[in-house]
N, C-alpha and C positions, 0 to 999 in steps of 0.2 A: 852546622845545619844548613841545608840548601834552601834557596828561596821557596821552592815548591814545598818542602817539608814545613817551613814556617807557615805558609799559606794553609796547608792541610791541617796543621795543629790548631791554628786560629779558627778555621772553618769548622773543625770537629767540635770545638767548644761551643761555637755559636749554634750548630745544629743540635747538639745535645740539649741545650737550653730550650730549643724550639720543640723538639720531638720526644725528649727523654733519652737517656743514655742507651736504653735497650734497643732503640730504633736507629742507632748510628753505630755501624759495625766497622771496627778497624783492626780486629785480630787477624792474624795471618791466614788461618783456615778459611774464614769467611771471604777474605779478599781473594784467595786462590779459587774458591768455589765460584765466585761471581766473575772470575776472569776467564772462564771456559764455557764453551757450549758443547753440544753433543759430539762435534767433530774435532775441535782443536782448542788450544789454549792461547789466549792473547796476552797483551801486556798486563802486568799486575796492577789492579785498580787501587786507588788510595783509600777510598771510603765506600761503604754501602749504606744507603739511606732509605728509610722505610716510612714515608708519610702515610697518613690515613684519610686525608681529605684534599679536595681541590685547593683550598686555601693553604694548607700545609705544603702541598706540592709547589704552589706558586712561590711561597716564602723560601723554600729550599732552592729552587731554581734561581731565584734572585740572589740568594746568598752565594751560590756557586759562581754566578756571573760576576759578582763583585770580587770574588777571590781569583777570577780569571782562569779557572780550571776547566778541562773538558768534562762533559757530562753526557750520560746516555740512559735511556729507559730499558728496563728488563721486565718482561711479563712472567710467563711460566718457565722460561729458560730452555724451551725445547728447540731453539734455533740450531741449525747445522750449517748455516751460511754466514756466520760471523755477524748475525743481526745486532748483537749488543756487545760482543767482545771487542776489545780495543786494540788499535794499532799504535796508539800514543800512550805515553806514560802519565801517571798521576790522575787518571780520570775518576770521576765520581759516578757510581751506578745508582740509579733510582730503582729500587725494588718495589714494584707496584702491588705486592701481595696483600698489603693491609687495606688497600683501596678496593675492597671486594663486595661492597654493599649494593643491593638492588634498591634503587631510590624510588622508583614509581612503576607500577603496572597499571596502565590506563586502558581499560577495556572499552571505554566509550570512544576514545579517539584513536585506539588501536596502535599504541606504541608502548615500549618499555624502556626505562632509563636506568643505566647501571654505572657504577664506578668501573673504570677500565681494567682494574685488577680482578674483577669478577671472572670466574671460569665459565666455560660453556656448560659444564656439568652443574654448577650452582644455578645458572639461569634455567636450565632444563628442569631441575628439581623445583624451583620456585614457581614455574608455570604449570607444573603437573597438577592436573585437576581443574585448571581454569578453563580448559577448552581452547586455549590460545597457545601459539608458539611463534617464533620468528621464522621467516621464510627459509633462510639458511640458519641451521640451528646447531652447528658444531663441527669441529674437526675430530679426527680419530684420536687426537691427543687431548681431547676436551676435558679430561679429568684434571689436567694441570694447565693446559694452554688457556690464556686469558683472552677476553674479548678485545681488549685494547691491543694486545700483541697480534691477534688475528687480523684486526683492521689495519695495523701497521705493516704487517707482512703480506697480507692477503693469502687466500687459500680456498680450499673447497672440500667438501664431502657431503655431509647430511643436508639434503635439499638442493644441492648445487646443480644437479642435472636439469632441474626444472626452474630454479630461481637464480642461478648464477652463483658467483663466488661470494665470499663473506661481505665484500665491500658494497655489494648491491642491496644489502639489507639495512645499511645504516642510513638514518635520516639526518642526523646532525650530532655534533659533539661540542664539548668545551675543551679547547686545546690550550696548554700553557706554552708560550713561546720562550725563546732563549733568555729574555730579560725578566721573566716571571709574570708577564701579562697573561690574563685569562681571556681567551677569544672564543665566544660562542659562534656557531655556524648555522646555516639554514634559517628557518624561522625562529630558532633560538636566538639568532642575532638581532631580532627585532626587540627594541627596548621593552622589557616586561613580557615578551612573547613566549609562547609554548613551543616545544620542539616537535611539531606535528608534521612538518614538511621539509624536505631537503632542499628544494629548489625555490629560491627567491633571489633573483639577480644571479650573478656569477656563482658557480658551484664551489664555494669555499670549503665545504665538507670534502669534496673530491680532491682538493689540493693536498690534503693531509692523509688521504687513504694510501696504503701501500708505499709509504715513504720510508719504511724500515727505520723509523725513529729519527730521520735526518732533519725534519722540519719543525718538530715540536713534540710535546708530551701530551698524550691523550689522557685526559682526566676523567671525563664522563662521556658516555655514548648513549644515544637514543636509537633503538632499532624498531623497525616496522613490525607489527603483529599481524598474523592471519589466524583465521579459525583453524583449529587443528583438524586434519582430515579424520573422518570417522572409520574409514575402511582402508585396508592395506593388504597387499598380496605380493608374492615373490616369484621370481623366475631365475633359473640358471641354465646355461648352455655350454656345450663343449664344442671346440673347433679343432680341426686337424692341423692348422698352422696359424701364424700370426696375421697373415694377410686376410683370411676370412674372419678372424676375430676382430680386426680393425674395421673391416667393412661392416660387420654386423653392429658393432658398437656405434659407429658413426651414423648408421641408418636409424637406430633406435633413438639416438640423441636428436636427430632431425625431427623426429615425430613429436617431441616435446611432451611426452606423457609420463615419463619416469622421474622419480625424485632422486634416485641414485642409480648410476650405471658404473660398474667397476669390474676389472678383470685382472687375471694373473697369467703369467707364463707358467709352464710346468715346474720350473726350478723354484720360483718363489712360492707357489702353492705347496710344494713338497716341504720347503723349509718352514713355512708357517704351520703346516700340520705336524712336522717334527717337533717344533717348539710348543705346539699345543695352543697357539693363539687363535685358531679357528674352532677348536673344540675344547671347551673348558669344563667339561663334566657337568656335575649337578647344578651348579649355579647357572650355567648356560641353559640347561633344560628348563629350569625354573623360570628363567627370563622369557623363554619362548612360550611356555604355557601361559604366563601372565599376559604376554603381549597379543594373544590371539582373540581377545574380546569376550570369550565365553569359556567356561571351565571345560565343557565337552570338546569344543574345537581345539582348545589349548592342549588337553591331554592327548588328543588324537595326533596333533602335530608334533608334540614332544616325543611320543612313542615312535612315530615315523622317523624322526630325526635320529633317535637313539638306535634304532635298528639299522639305519643307513651307516651310522658311525663315520669313520674315516675311509672306509673301503671304497665308497662310490667315487672318490677322486683318484683312485689308484691308476686307472687307465685313461684319465682325462689329460689332454694335452693343454691347449689354451682354453681358458674359461671366461665367461662373462656372467655377471650377477646383476639383477635388476629389482628395484623396489618400486611398486606402483601404489599410489594413494588416491583417494577420492572421497567425495561426499556421500556416495552411496555404492552399494555392492554391484548393481548392474553396470554402473559406469566403470568401476574397476575391472569387472569381468570383461567388458568390451575392450578396454585398453590392453588387458592381458592377451586376449585373442589377437588383437592387432599386432602386438609385439611378437607373438608366436609366428604369425604369418610373415612378418618382415624378416625374422631371423631364419626361417625354414630353409631358404636357399643357401645359407652359409654354414649352419651347424645343427646340432641335436640338443634337445632339451634333456636336462639331467636333474637329479634331486636338488632341491633348492635350500639346503641346510645353511649354506654360507650367508646369504642375505638375511635369513631369519636370525642367525646368531648375531650378525652385525647389528641388526636393529634391536635384538633382545638385550644386548649389553653394549650400548653405543660408546660408553666412556669407561672402558676397562683399564686395568693397571697398565702402565707403560713399560712393560717388560721387554717390549720389542726395540727399545733403544740399544739393546745388545742383540746380536744374532744368536742362532743355535750354538750351544756349548759356550756362549760367552764371547764370540767373536765381535769385533767392532762393526758397527752398522752405519752406512752412509748412503742416504738417498740423494738423488739429483734429478731434476725434471726439466721438461720443456713443454710448452703449450703451442700447438700448431692448429691451423684450420684443418677440417676433415680431409681436404684434398691432399694434405701433406702427411697424413698419419702413417701410411705404409712406407713412405720414403724415409722418414726420420727413424722408424723402427729398424728398417734395413741398415741404415747408416750406423746405428748404434751396434747392431750385430756385427757389422764389418769392423768397427773399432775394437769390440771385444775380441774378435778373431785375431786382430793384429797384436793383442796383448796376451794371447792364449798361452804361450810358453812361460811368460813371467807369472801369469796368474797360477798356472799349475805348479810351478816351482815354489810358490809362496803361499799356497792354499787359499787363494783369493777366489771367491765365487760371486756370481751376480744373479739377479732376477729382475722381473718387471712387474710393476703395478701400472695399470692403465685405467683411465676414467674419462668421463665426458663432463663438459661444463656447458649448461644451457643447450641451445640448439646449434651452436656454432663453433665449438672448440673441442679438441682432443688433447688430453694430457698424458704424457708418457713419463714414467719415473723409473729409470734404472736404479737398482739397489745393490750396493756393494758390501760384501762381508769379508773381513780380513782379520788375521790374528795379530793383535796388538794389545798393549796394556790399557785397561780401562781407567777412567778418570773419576774424580770425586763426584761429579755430576751423575755419572752412571750409577755409582754406588748409592747415591741419595735417591735416585729415581726407581731403580729396579727393586721389587719386593725382596726382603731378606731371604725368604725361603726359596725363592727362585735363584737369587744370586749365589747362594751356597751350593747350588747344583752346577753352576757354570765353572768352566775352566778359567783359572786366573792367569791369563797370558802374560808373558814377560814383554817388556818393550821390544818392538820389532821395527827398527828404523828402515829396513829394506822394504818390507811390505808397505809401510806407511808412505815411503817415497814413491813407490809404484802407484799406489792409490791416488796420491796427489797429482802425479803426471796424468793418470787416466782421467781424473776429474777435470783437469785443465783442458785436455783434449776434447772431452765431452762438451765443455763450455764453448769451445771453438766450433765444434760440430753443430751445436744448437744455434750459434750465431750464423753459421753458413745457411742453415735452414730458416733463418729469420724467426726463430721461436721466441715467444714471450716467456716470462718467468714470474712466479710468486716468490716471496721470501728472498728478494734480491740481495739484501744485506751487503756483504763485501765479497761475494763469491762470483756472481754472474757478470758477464761482460756488458753491463747496461750502458755505461758511458761509451764504450767502443762502438756500440751499435746505434747510437742516437743520431738522428738527423741533426745537422749543425744548428739550425734555428731552434729546434726542440730543446737541444742542450743549453743553448744560450738563454732561453726563457727559464729553464729550471735553475740555472746558475743565478739568474736575477731574483727568482723567488727565494732561493737560499740566502742570498745577500740581504734581502729585505727582512726575513724572519730570524736570521742568525748571522748578523754582519761579521761577528768575530770568528765564525766557523768553529764553534765549540761543541755544538750538539751532535753527538755520535759521529765524529769526524771519520771520513772515509766511506761511510754508508752511501750507497747508490753510485759510488765512484766520485763523490764530491770531496774535494781536498779539505 
């Protein structure tokens, strides 16, 4: 028996005594499942551990530290950038799924505290009817994606055009560092203090946001609350080319009036319609009716959307979709008119079914982790200032053109999702679909009735290799354009692009909180 195996066996017994045997997984199937993300398979992990409280998490991390093994956190498992999969052997994975409680909803001081394994969908449901919500309130994968995972990876969607990314809504948290110490941040770091404010001295909360799990384990998080807007309306537009789409999106973002701004190229729109993810039948119509505020207006909007069906997108090239919220209808109407005026020089208004559907069912099943007919799905993105939006889009098109023959020969297709973050950033996300065998994580995630309709592709190492090369070239292109990234994980060229002194400081922080470099090794490019 190897030294690592001896350590693992001893550790497993210790953790079973602490958490119960049901919460320490060592069977091969579990280890294989937790060793893969949406895109790839990493080194086989040695154990999967499922704590239920901050104290249990602290004891687990301390025990793994004593055993000297690598350790990494996993939220909902929706990473596609190696966020939690391992490049080293014998790692222990912390599954945060049991730490999913909502600990406090404080309507007086306007914050909510959750365990970091709580999903965005769970928080949304808990706040329903309170008249409150968080400024940023979820990713599209929020039925599975956890709040801790989101804060570790960073990201955007619901609320982010007005309130910024996930990490701008966090007030503070309790983080467990590599030795098992529990560290509260913000005003939570005041002895006996409440987590009502993020800033008190240096921003230690910010030190742990978007670290992709490299600096510590998020145990509990406090998010700011706002009053839920009482009125909402929607707009959609069509554009003849990507340049006018980008110009319009950036202009609407600068206005600061929209909660969500997002768009598609014609290829991705067609693929989503083909897959049915934009039109889900009766459940979607029911959601639209419910979301309109009154039965009469809801029935009217539902009937209008049903009549439009999928046909209205048939002749649409590039599209943009906007959600506007406010405290009163005149204010929302004024913002709607302002957006219409701003977009008029660039494109034409069309039926607004897509943003209605997106808001009616914000956290739908994650069947889109596979593409149409069951192809593998891989997104990759970059975040640039508005002035760089058209240049990066053109650069990606040029790269796709360079791969045209290989893509056609191996049935690889692409599309684009674009969106805006606050008033100052444009995100572009090329999406790649390719024929290849799916993994255990796909089969666990996609609904069985959907999975049975998909083609079960055989392993396709040629297509997989082309996609890997294309993704690598995309990362280099993003670096050339000085793009930023969410979900850095072990994919993007974060280290290569860092200023020397910036990297030196990050290395110093890592050495302070994880001197043995055991916490999610390789994440952020940290050895």
